[in-house]
N, C-alpha and C positions, 0 to 999 in steps of 0.2 A: 647932730649939728647941721645945720641946714644950708641947702647948697644956696648958691650966690645968684641972685633974679636973674642977672646979664648972663651967666650961663646956662642955669635953665634955660633961660628964653632962644637960647642958640641951638641947644640939643632940641629941643621944642621942635625949631625949624628944620633941622638937619634929620630929624626922625620923625616927622609928623606922622609918616603912615604907617609907622612901625607900633608908634604908641597909638594910634587909632585902634590897631588891630590888637594892642593888650593894655592893660591898665599902668598906670604909670608905676605903681607900687604890687608884689606880687608876695605872698608868703613863702618864705624860703620852704620850708615843707613840702609845697607846689613844684619844686625845682630836682628831685628826685627823681631820677630817668625812671624807675622802674614803676611809678605813678600812672603815666602815660606811653614810655618807649618812644615819644617824638613823633607819633603815628600822624597825628593831626598836622602837625608842619611836614612831615615828609608827601606826605598826599597831596598837599599843596605846592610842594617843589616838584613833584612828578608832574603835575597839571600846568606849570609853567615849563617842564621840559617838552611835551607834550604839543603844546600851542606853537615853542620856538621852535621843532624839529617838523612838526606838521606845516608849519609854513613853508619850509624848505622844500619839503618835499612837493609841496603843492606847486613850486614853480618850473618840476621837474615831469609829474603827472598828469597822465592825458584819459581822462574818464570813458574809454569808450572799449569795447569788447574786443576791437582791430589793435589797439592803441597799447592798452592798460600794461599787458605783461610783456609787450618790448620796453615801454617804459620804466618799467624796474630792472630789466636788463640793462637797459642804458645808464640808468643811477648807478647801478651797483658796478660794472664794468668800464664805464670811459670818465666818470665825475669823478674828481678827487674826494676823498672821503665820503663818497657817494653810500657804500657798503656799510661803513660805520656810522654814518648817519640813519641810515634804515636800520640798522641793529639796534642803535640806541631809541628809536621810536617803539621798536618793537618790543623791547626787553623793560624799556618804560612802562609802556601800555598793560603789559602783565603784570608788571610792581603795582602797577596802578589800583587794578582790582586786589591784589594779595592786602595792601594795606589799607585801602576804604575797608575791605573787609574786618583785617584786625582791628583798625580801628573803631568798628560798628562794635567787634567782640569786647574791645578794652571798656566802653561806655558801657555795656553789659554787664560784666560782670564787677566794675566798682560801683553799678547802682545810680549813672550818674545818665539815666532819663525819667527820673520821676520828677515832678513840677517842681519850682517852672522852669524844668531844663525838657520839658515833656515834646514841645515845639522843636527843638534842636534837635532832638531824636527822630522825631517823625521827618523834618528836613535832612536828615544822616541816613534815613535809609532812602527817600528819594534823591537822593547827591550817590548813593552805592547804586541802584538800579540802573541811573543814567551814565555812570561808568562803564556799567556792564555793556549798557545799549552801546556806547560808543565805540568799545570794544568790538559789540557785535558787527556795528557797521563799519568797521576799519578791517575784519575780515577777510572781506572778499576784495576789496581793493588791489590785490596783485592780479588777482584774476590766474589765479593757477587752481588745477586739480583740485588739491585741499581746501581752499577756500570757497571755490563752489559749490563742489560736494556738501563740504560741512553748513552753509547758510542754506541751500536745499535742504538738507534736512532739519536743520534748526525752522526754516521758516513752516515746513511740514507740521510741525508740533503746535502751530496755531490754528490750524484747522480743526484739529479738537475743542477747543473751546466754545462752547454751544453760544448759537446765535449771529454773536460778531466776531469771529473765528475766520470765517471766509473772506469778509469786507476786508478787515484789518490785515489777511495776508496779503490779499487782493494790491489794496494800496500801498501795502509797504514793498512788493514786487514791481507794482507797476504793471500785473498782468498776472496769468496762471503760473509762472514760471521765470527762472530767473535769467534776465537776460539785459540789454542795453539801459530799458525804464529802471530797472533793478542798480545798475551800477550806477545810475544817475542818480537817483535817488538816495543810497548809502553814501555816496561821496558827497551830496551837498546835508545830508542828516550828520556827515561822520566831521567834516570842517564848517561847516557856520550852525546850523541849530542845535545840536548837542553841547559843542563845547560853549555860546551861549548863554545857555542855560544852565549848565555847569557854573563856570564863572558866577552869573546873576543870584543863584541860588546859595553857592558858597560862600558870597558875600553875606548875603542876609543870616548864612547858618552861624559863619565867624561873629555877626552883630549881636544874636542872640548869647553866644557862649559870653561876648563880652559883656552883655546885659546883664546876665546871673551872676556875673564876678569873674570869670576866667574857669582857670580848671577846678573842679570841686575838690574842696577841702574836709577831711576826716576829722571829726568831733573831735580825737585826741591831737589833731595839728592846727586848731581855730587858732590858738596861742601862740605860735611857733611866729620869730622877729620876721615884721616886714622889710624887703630889700627892695632894692629900685629893680626895676625890668631892664632898664640897660645899665652894667652889663650882664648882669646875673642872668636873666633870661636869654635876652638876646644872642649873649657869644655862646651859649649852648645850642643854641637853635642853629646857628651858622657852623657850627662841630657838626654836628647831624645832619646836616643837609650837606654838608662839604664830605662828609663818610658815605651820602646813600650814592652822589654824584662819582664818587670814588668805586663803590661797589657796580654801578650801573656800567661805568666806564669797561671794568677789567670783565666785567661777563658779556659785553658788545664784542670788548676786542677778543675776545675766546671762542665765542658762539655767534654765528652765521644766523639772521632770521631765516623759518624758512621760507624757500621757493622750489613747489615742486615743477612739474610739466605744464606747459599750457591747459587752460581749460577747456576739456570736451565735454560737450552737454550730452554728447552718444554714448560716451564711455562711463558709467559708474563705478567708483572702485569697491573692493569689496574686503571689507565692511566701509561703508558711506557714514562716519560717523559727525556728531552735531559737534562745534568748538568745546573746550574742553569744562569751560565753567556749565553748560547746558549737556554733561555729558551722565550726569545724576539723573537728569527728566528723561535722557532717553534710557537711560538702565531701566529705572522706574517704569517705564512704557512696555517693556518685557514680562514684568509682570503684573502690571495693574492693566484696568478699563484705562484708555485714553482719558476718558474723562475726569478719571479721579487721577493720574499720573499728571498730566497738564494741567487741570483746572482747580478740582478740587482740594488737593494736598496743596499746590503753592500757595492760594488763597486763602486758604485756612492758617497756614504761618505767616503771610505774611499779615493777617488779621490778628493774628495773636501777638504779632511784632509791633503794631499800631496800637494796642490795647494793652501793651505790658506797662506805662507809665501810669494807666490809672489803675491796677489795681492795688487797693487798700492793703496797707502794710504798715505796722506800730513800729519795724524798724528804721530808727533814722539816720542811724551810724552811716553814710553814703563815705565814696571816696576810696574803700578799703577794695581789695581784688576779692577775698573771701573772708568774710565775717568772723566765720569761725572754726575750728580746727574739724567740728564735724560738716561744715559746708565742703572743706576742700576734698575730704572723705568718701562725700556725698556726690561731688564733681567728678572724682577718681569712676567709682562705682555706675555712675552714669556712661562716661565715659567706653567703662570695658565692656559694661553690659550692650551698649547700643551698638558697638562693632560687633559683639560676639552673636548679637542678634539680629543683626542685619544681615552677616555673613550667613548665617543658618537659613535665613529666610531666603537670601538668594539661590543658595543650596537645594533647599527641597523645592522648591520652585522649579528648579531644572531636573530635579528627580523626579519629580510626580507629573502624571499624565496631564495635557491640557484639558484645562477643566471644560472649557469648550465643546471640545471633540468627545470629551466623557459624558456630558449632561447639555447635550443637542438642544433640546428642546428647551431648558433653562437660558431666560434672558442673559448674553455676554455680562451686564451692565450689573447682573447680581453676582456669577460666578467669577467673575474677575477684577467686580468693581466694587459692589457693595460690602460682602462676603470679609476679603482683606481687608478691607479697609478697617471693618468694625472690628475684625481681629487685634489688627493692627493697632488701632485706638484704643481697646481694652488692654495690650498688653502693656502700652507705656501708659495707660492709668493707673493698672496693678503696680507696677514698678515705683512711680511716683508714690503712692501712697506707702508702699513697703521701706522707699527711703525717708519720707517723712515718718514714721513710726519707727524707725531704726535710728536715726538721727536726731529726731527732736527739731526740725528745719524749720525756721519761719518763711513767709514768703517769698521775699528777697533771695533766701537761698535754694526753694522750692524752683522760684526763674531761672537759677543759676543752672540748675542742674537741666532743665528742661532746655536748654538752649545749648551746651552741653552735648545731649543726649541727641539732639536734632543737627546737629555741627558734623558730629563724628559721625550719624548714619550718611547724612550725605555725602561726608568724605569717602567712606566706603563703598556706594554706589558711585559715586565718580574715577576713584579708582579702579574698581571694577570692569567700568565700563573704558576707559581707556588703557589697559592694561592686559586684562583678560577675557576681552570679547574679541576673536577671531572672523573668519570667513563664514557668511550668514549672522553675526553676530553670536555665535554659541560660542560656551566657556571652554579656555584654553591656557595651558601655561601660556607666561611672557614670550619664554623663549622657542616655543613652539609655534609660532604665531607665523 
């Protein structure tokens, strides 16, 4: 039964923007929540929350070392619902990083990165980097001890990038150390440049998805019935957005955004740690040469992620989380092995003597750089060959196993850095810190 043309025209005028973001008709199979978990829509909702709360906070924030901390205190103590506003901004920012990352994993696991969606995948990676950078630039703005020294540590990581590291660090900080120019740069990046880049790139990202036909459909579901976007898809997205808002409001009501004592450049806490999303890199610095920990390993992983869509695969059945029971078992094995080997690596590295002290005449680039890098790469290659032979995996399933292995390994490094590093970055139990 066709819709009345006049009714269709009225609906198009009322829901024009929504219908530009979505096709007018979608496959019923794509409405299944477990296909996407609404992660893309949640990321867009969190961006909207960030923009609105950020603009409101901007009216009361003063970006100077003398006034920044006091403006945050005044916001929390004197402004009606000021603390709640900051809490919402803080926790939605953290959720924005997590949801964007999980959305990227969803795309990787469902094979929605292959051509013609390759450009969409690459723009998604760029968006994830911008979201992390937005979170990082906003981290300094409270100007307390936690934010000041976390940014100091994270910025010091840039120094290990060959040739361009120090210039980039000086430009970002506006000098050799964190100060007024740094706060000005971070404030302008956080409130102006990065949000505009995210909005522009997200618009292009949505356009590319729309051009590719919306959410990817599995071969087995390509003959499922076609239904109208409104109300079937739009109503579901509204429900997910409302549920997300409810969770953010509940968390913001129960947990306050952290605010330590005023930043003191003369007193460094022990240990001084980077923001949580960079803790994996800081943990790697304990075990690897800085060149490998901060530059070679991250660049290799990023290059592999960009290259993923162009790996030839005979399997065309996209839109499925795991293509076969063997793929699921392989992913579980990769997760378990990645966690176990990372824990063993950290423990052995802590117990064994420092290679630089043991072999002082050998360049550190070899003892703590090239040698452990080759050993780690060799172990990963051996594991992947084993999984390939045992489970007869195709290339798409191999990529899934690699993604699982990398994610779990970095998660273990991050958890270790956050909870198991005490004074002097020594290993301790969390309750003994």
